N, C-alpha and C positions, 0 to 999 in steps of 0.2 A: 733168714727163712722162717723164723719163729712165728711171725704174724700171719704167714700165708700157709702154714701147715694145716691141711684139712682136718687133722685129728686134734688140733689145738683149739680148745674151748675159747681161748682169748679172741680168736677170729670171729667167733659167733656172737660175742657180746656187742651191744651198741657202743659206738665210739663215745669218748668223754665229750663234754660240751664244747671243747675247743677244737675237736677234730671235725672235718666235713662229714656229714651223715652218709653221703653216697660212697659206696665202695665198689671197685671192680669185682666181678664174679663170673662163674660159669653157671649156666642154668640147664638143668636136664629137662628136655622135652622131646618126646617121640624117640627115645633111646639115643639121643645125641646131645652133646654139650654145646651150648651156644654162649658166645661172649656177651656180657651185659653188665649191669650195675644194679645195686641193691640199696635199700634203706631199711634197716632193722626196726621192728616194732620195739618200744621202750622196755618191754619185759616179756619173759616167757609166758606162753598161754597155759591154761589149765591142763593141757595135755603134756606139759613139761618141755615143749619144743619152742625154739626160737622161730619166729615167722618174720618175713620181710616182703616188701613190695619190690619186685624185680622188674626191670625194663631191659629187653633185649631185642636184637634184630633177628628175625627168623624168616628166611626165604624172601628177603626184601621188605618185610613188613615189621613195623615196630610194635612189639607186644608188651603189655604191662599186666602183671598178674601178682597175686599174693601166693607165696610158696613157703613151705617149711624148710628147715635146715637140711632135711634129707635130699632135697632137689637142688641144692646150692653148694658150690665149692669155691674156694679162694682162687683168685686168678693173679 
């Protein structure tokens, strides 16, 4: 469970070069968690947060957005 613990910073870090960049995740939108995938940016931004491009299906529509670590959880 170590890699999926939402409090574990390891899950937030981008994968090493030999790991696939896309990871399963949950995305918070409209007070609900939606299943999706993410690709982390290579480094934290100046605000100190990790950001990722997330893709998830919401009400039958495929949505792609950039979200911070606060709106993303391990799945």
